[in-house]
BAGUVEX-889707 format. One line per 3 residues: number of its first residue (from 0); for each residue x, y, z of C-alpha. Coordinates in pm, 1 decimal, m for minus. Each point is the difference from the previous one (the first is absolute). Layout:
BEGIN
NUM) X,Y,Z | ...
! end
This chain:
BEGIN
0) 6142.2,m5597.1,m2381.6 | m70.7,235.5,309.8 | m208.8,255.1,m190.1
3) m151.2,m256.1,m176.3 | m145.2,m161.3,323.1 | m100.9,372.2,144.2
6) m181.6,86.9,m347.6 | m176.8,m338.4,82.4 | m117.4,129.1,310.3
9) m97.7,307.7,m87.9 | m210.3,m89.2,m273.6 | m154.4,m305.5,286.6
12) m90.8,251.3,203.0 | m139.5,275.4,m240.0 | m225.6,m291.0,m159.5
15) m119.7,m93.4,373.3 | m102.0,365.8,84.1 | m179.1,60.9,m339.6
18) m182.9,m332.6,74.3 | m70.9,116.7,394.3 | m93.5,328.0,m140.5
21) m266.6,m192.8,m249.3 | m136.1,m185.3,251.3 | m61.7,266.3,279.9
24) m183.4,154.1,m289.3 | m180.9,m286.0,m97.8 | m44.8,m87.2,377.2
27) m188.5,361.3,32.1 | m239.4,m29.7,m324.1 | m70.0,m337.8,155.2
30) m109.7,143.2,308.6 | m174.9,260.4,m160.3 | m189.3,m228.7,m260.5
33) m64.8,m242.9,316.8 | m121.6,288.3,213.8 | m389.8,m29.2,114.3
36) m187.9,227.6,m229.6 | m63.9,329.5,171.9 | m362.4,8.1,21.5
39) m130.0,379.7,m28.9 | m350.3,172.0,14.7 | m123.6,308.0,m247.9
42) 73.1,250.9,302.8 | 359.0,m110.2,4.5 | 103.6,134.6,m342.4
45) 7.9,354.1,m128.2 | m31.1,48.7,m370.6 | 223.0,313.1,m116.8
48) m187.5,249.0,m169.9 | 59.2,384.5,m93.0 | m147.3,251.5,263.9
51) 23.7,395.7,44.2 | 347.3,92.8,199.0 | 40.6,356.0,116.3
54) 307.4,163.7,96.4 | 82.8,346.0,88.8 | 193.9,200.6,254.5
57) m39.3,m75.4,413.0 | m203.2,214.4,197.3 | 34.1,m1.9,398.1
60) m178.1,219.9,286.3 | m285.0,4.1,211.1 | m353.7,m69.8,15.2
63) m157.0,345.9,110.4 | m367.7,137.7,58.6 | m97.6,263.7,m234.7
66) m249.0,160.8,275.8 | 192.7,57.4,285.9 | m25.2,278.8,264.8
69) 252.7,143.3,255.5 | m233.2,122.1,239.8 | 191.8,276.2,234.5
72) m115.9,236.2,254.2 | m124.9,339.9,m99.6 | m11.1,145.2,334.4
75) 241.4,16.0,309.4 | m178.6,m235.4,238.0 | 66.6,m300.7,276.5
78) m145.8,m339.8,m160.6 | m282.1,m147.7,190.2 | m148.0,m275.3,m188.4
81) 153.6,m228.3,m244.6 | m306.7,m200.0,m158.5 | 152.0,m201.1,m229.0
84) 291.9,m254.4,9.4 | 217.2,m143.8,m307.1 | m218.1,m231.2,m208.5
87) m371.2,131.9,99.0 | m172.6,42.9,m332.5 | m183.3,391.4,m11.6
90) m274.8,179.6,m183.1 | 29.1,354.2,m109.5 | m75.1,233.3,264.3
93) 73.6,m231.6,293.5 | 187.6,173.4,278.4 | 331.2,m112.6,66.8
96) 191.8,257.0,223.7 | m156.8,236.2,244.9 | 237.7,254.2,144.1
99) m54.5,256.4,302.9 | m265.5,271.0,m145.1 | m23.6,211.4,337.7
102) 224.8,335.3,m102.4 | m188.1,m51.0,m350.1 | m355.2,m34.3,177.5
105) 78.7,348.5,197.3 | 162.3,190.2,m296.8 | m352.8,m102.3,m205.9
108) m216.2,81.5,289.1 | 190.4,377.8,17.8 | m54.8,9.9,m372.3
111) m373.6,m30.7,14.4 | 8.0,289.3,261.2 | 203.5,208.0,m205.5
114) m246.3,m81.9,m305.4 | m314.1,39.7,229.4 | 136.2,365.4,73.5
117) 81.5,81.3,m331.7 | m329.4,m102.9,m149.9 | m178.8,233.7,270.7
120) 255.0,291.4,m66.2 | m93.0,m12.3,m350.9 | m379.7,m45.6,26.0
123) 58.7,359.0,222.6 | 202.6,145.8,m262.2 | m248.2,m91.5,m284.0
126) m301.0,112.9,173.9 | 168.6,351.2,99.0 | 98.2,47.3,m392.3
129) m337.7,m105.5,m99.4 | m158.7,274.4,260.9 | 233.2,254.2,m148.6
132) m48.6,m46.2,m334.8 | m384.6,59.5,49.8 | 67.6,336.3,171.9
135) 227.6,81.1,m252.7 | m240.8,m73.1,m280.1 | m241.9,256.7,196.5
138) 231.6,269.2,56.9 | 50.5,m104.1,365.6 | 371.2,m90.6,m44.3
141) 319.7,68.9,m141.0 | 167.2,m182.0,m254.8 | 308.5,m45.1,233.0
144) m200.4,m128.3,240.6 | m148.0,m272.1,m216.4 | 336.8,m83.9,m137.9
147) 163.0,m14.0,302.3 | m259.3,m261.4,105.3 | 49.7,m213.4,m311.7
150) 366.6,15.3,55.0 | m73.5,m163.2,363.1 | m269.8,m256.5,m153.3
153) 293.9,m116.9,m242.4 | 272.0,17.9,296.0 | m218.1,m229.3,204.6
156) m87.9,m242.7,m283.6 | 363.8,m72.6,m93.4 | 25.7,m74.9,416.8
159) m289.5,m240.9,m33.2 | 176.6,m178.8,m305.8 | 299.9,m11.5,152.7
162) m161.5,m182.1,325.5 | m187.2,m210.1,m209.0 | 330.8,m134.4,m188.3
165) 150.8,m16.7,336.6 | m266.7,m277.2,88.1 | 38.3,m195.8,m275.1
168) 358.9,m62.6,54.4 | m41.2,m71.5,359.4 | m261.0,m218.7,m116.2
171) 195.9,m174.3,m266.4 | 320.4,m19.5,282.7 | m276.4,m221.8,186.1
174) m69.2,m238.5,m283.1 | 359.0,m57.4,m49.9 | 66.1,m110.0,356.3
177) m221.9,m342.2,m154.1 | 206.5,m196.5,m225.8 | m250.4,m221.9,m238.9
180) 107.6,m192.1,m241.8 | m35.6,185.3,m390.5 | m115.4,m347.2,m174.4
183) m64.8,m372.7,58.2 | 274.1,m197.4,126.9 | 270.0,m149.8,235.6
186) 187.1,180.7,261.4 | 319.4,m129.0,m85.1 | 246.2,170.7,242.0
189) m102.3,169.8,318.8 | 264.6,306.9,101.4 | m103.7,91.2,321.5
192) m191.2,m90.0,337.2 | m209.5,168.5,261.1 | 221.7,290.8,192.1
195) 223.1,55.0,m278.7 | 8.0,366.9,m62.0 | m39.4,98.5,m389.9
198) 172.1,276.5,m129.2 | m164.6,106.3,m360.5 | 157.7,m241.3,m265.6
201) 26.5,m282.9,223.6 | m56.1,m354.2,m148.9 | m333.0,m147.7,138.2
204) m108.3,m288.9,m175.3 | 40.0,m112.8,m381.5 | m320.3,m153.4,m177.7
207) 25.1,m186.7,m328.7 | m242.9,m159.5,m272.7 | 122.1,m326.6,m39.5
210) m227.6,m39.5,m273.9 | 214.2,234.7,m208.1 | 341.0,m156.7,12.6
213) 211.3,m2.0,m265.5 | 390.2,m53.3,m97.6 | 235.2,281.0,44.5
216) 315.5,m157.8,m197.0 | 328.2,115.7,m109.7 | 158.4,m81.2,m343.5
219) 352.0,97.5,m115.6 | m27.1,309.6,m204.7 | 221.3,m208.7,m246.4
222) m332.5,m145.1,m87.8 | m194.2,305.0,m42.8 | m34.8,m28.6,m386.9
225) m180.2,m330.6,28.7 | m278.0,133.1,260.8 | m352.7,111.6,m122.9
228) m302.8,29.1,181.6 | m262.4,m306.4,1.7 | 263.9,m271.4,m2.1
231) m11.7,m318.1,183.2 | 168.5,m30.4,309.2 | 24.1,m362.5,185.9
234) 163.8,20.7,340.0 | 28.7,m217.7,316.8 | m103.3,160.6,377.3
237) 220.1,m69.0,296.6 | m230.8,m200.6,230.6 | m203.9,m161.6,m283.4
240) 237.1,m259.4,m85.1 | 7.9,m102.4,m361.6 | m343.3,152.2,m83.3
243) m16.1,170.9,m316.3 | m108.5,383.2,14.4 | m66.3,193.8,m369.1
246) m85.6,346.2,m36.8 | 64.9,317.1,m257.1 | 214.4,288.5,m24.6
249) m205.3,257.5,99.8 | 249.6,320.3,59.9 | 384.8,17.8,m104.0
252) 196.5,296.2,161.9 | 183.7,237.8,m215.6 | 270.9,25.9,223.7
255) 262.2,m225.2,130.0 | 113.5,m9.4,359.6 | 351.5,153.6,12.9
258) 164.7,m227.8,223.3 | m125.9,m342.1,m105.4 | m43.8,81.9,m388.2
261) m356.9,m180.5,m14.0 | m343.9,131.8,m107.1 | m299.1,m57.0,216.1
264) m293.5,m209.7,m149.4 | m353.7,m34.4,136.6 | m125.6,m319.0,m103.7
267) m422.6,m46.5,68.9 | m92.7,m333.7,79.6 | m225.2,m194.5,m241.5
270) m251.5,m253.5,109.9 | m159.8,0.0,315.4 | 317.2,m166.0,182.3
273) 209.5,253.5,225.6 | 182.0,m8.5,330.5 | m182.0,147.1,286.1
276) 331.7,131.6,185.4 | 194.2,325.3,m100.2 | 409.7,19.3,m11.2
279) 44.2,m398.7,m123.8 | 262.5,m46.3,m269.3 | m54.3,m71.0,m306.5
282) 195.2,m110.6,m307.8 | m58.8,m91.2,m355.6 | 2.2,73.9,m357.8
285) m149.0,273.1,m281.6 | m89.7,m200.5,m279.1 | 141.6,196.2,m280.9
288) 103.6,m308.9,m255.8 | m276.7,m296.3,m76.2 | 101.5,m273.6,m220.9
291) m67.0,m343.5,m92.6 | 215.6,m267.3,156.9 | m7.1,m375.1,120.3
294) 38.2,34.8,379.8 | 31.8,m252.5,251.1 | m59.3,m57.5,383.9
297) 298.4,57.8,226.4 | m122.2,m341.1,152.6 | 53.8,m185.1,m293.0
300) 370.3,69.6,m7.9 | 274.8,m190.2,153.2 | 351.7,188.1,48.9
303) 340.2,m118.2,m15.0 | 217.7,288.1,73.6 | m64.2,262.1,m243.4
306) m180.9,m257.5,m249.3 | m363.5,m54.3,m6.2 | m186.9,m341.5,m116.3
309) m332.2,m121.3,m54.1 | m131.7,m324.1,m37.6 | m181.8,m33.7,m324.7
312) m206.7,m259.9,m135.1 | 108.9,m146.8,m328.8 | m65.0,m314.7,m208.0
315) m158.9,m159.7,322.5 | 329.1,31.6,201.0 | 108.3,314.1,245.3
318) 269.3,191.7,m152.1 | 219.8,243.3,239.8 | 12.9,328.4,m229.2
321) 238.3,319.5,50.3 | m131.0,308.2,m12.2 | 86.7,365.8,m96.6
324) m237.6,232.5,248.9 | m52.7,335.3,m74.8 | m183.4,247.1,240.7
327) m269.6,m65.7,277.1 | m336.6,136.0,m27.5 | m28.0,235.0,317.1
330) m411.3,m106.9,m25.3 | 13.4,m359.5,27.1 | 377.8,m89.5,60.1
333) m5.7,m196.5,m322.9 | 357.4,17.5,m188.0 | m7.3,41.3,m418.3
336) 186.2,m316.2,m163.5 | 249.9,140.9,m267.0 | 108.3,m328.2,m121.7
339) m26.4,m385.6,109.9 | m381.7,m59.1,m54.6 | m208.4,57.1,m234.3
342) m443.5,96.7,0.6 | m211.8,m288.2,53.1 | 263.8,m221.8,163.4
345) m90.8,m156.6,336.7 | 219.3,2.5,307.0 | m43.8,m112.8,371.5
348) m146.9,238.4,203.7 | 154.8,m51.9,332.5 | 282.0,m236.8,m48.0
351) 195.5,m230.8,287.4 | 347.5,m105.8,45.7 | m85.2,m362.1,m89.4
354) m33.8,19.7,m334.8 | 212.7,m120.5,m307.2 | 113.2,78.1,m294.7
357) m222.2,m231.3,m268.6 | m237.1,m147.3,248.0 | m312.3,m87.6,m150.9
360) m301.6,202.7,37.3 | m373.5,m98.1,34.5 | m338.2,179.7,25.0
363) m238.8,m63.1,297.5 | m274.8,m58.4,m272.2 | 205.3,m238.3,m217.2
366) 79.9,m171.2,285.3 | m336.4,m70.5,77.7 | m97.7,m103.1,m315.4
369) 218.0,m285.8,m1.4 | m206.4,m220.6,279.9 | m268.5,48.1,m235.0
372) 125.4,m86.8,m344.3 | 189.7,m273.2,159.4 | m323.1,m175.9,147.0
375) m156.5,71.4,m337.0 | 263.3,m215.2,m179.3 | m34.9,m258.4,261.4
378) m417.1,m15.0,m27.5 | 67.9,m18.7,m393.5 | 267.2,m296.1,50.6
381) m287.8,m181.7,159.5
! end
């Protein structure tokens, strides 16, 4: 009797729970059915379609100018003036740094005097040689005397050439006390100030051409076989937010770095847009593979742990669909869809958390047309 009573109680509990579950399910369905229709505009929806999906090795590095000059001291002297500051625009030939030229001017003056004296000695030796040559032709001088005069003339000529070379060297040294811009550009770094002693080889200023920027990136040597000249590169530059930059591979180094096992790749900017500052970090992908795939914007995704969902429009109602995502396109930030959606389906572009599965959907145009149709029917009935 006791076991029979227990069995009856269990059956009653099971029936009650089943009824409760059905009631909750029915209630949820009723709420979704009775929820007001979600009014959507055309711009709230996105239609899935095939687009190019690019993928390839990661490239990272920095933005550097192709034309850059590290101007160094070519003579040992004291810095008298630094005429340009960091960031100043310069034209080719503009004076940037002036060094003390007192000692070099004295050397030039001495070389000029030596050259003048050598020129006078040569002229005198030349006249003597020509006179003895004439006398020897008339038989009034010996051949030995003429040859000795010719030797003296040749030695004087050699002294004159050496003196002129010293003058040229002194003038060149004098020119090196004025450091000038080698091309149109911008002073990127000033290394000295007035009063500094500049030894030969000391850095003075750096000049870059901001219009010759390029991406000097590094790629893992494991991906070397995938790289080719002319391949597209898509990357972003630190300091420019999400602004995308495009380029093409112009050079691939033939040797990898022995420590990092990476290969340097030079990328030229494509189009007119490029950063104007050197040294900025950049990272992106080289487009070695391109294929057609369904792509979806990141804003349309709803994340729940490791799973991703979207709200799609199906049969005039909202439907929460789970997706299988592939790789992310580095150019656009969109994800490839591997499963869960089909081409041509419509989804919400930017869903919110107040949406309900099964909620009716109504387009703004259709909603606007209903009052007009109702008014027409009323007028007809009258």
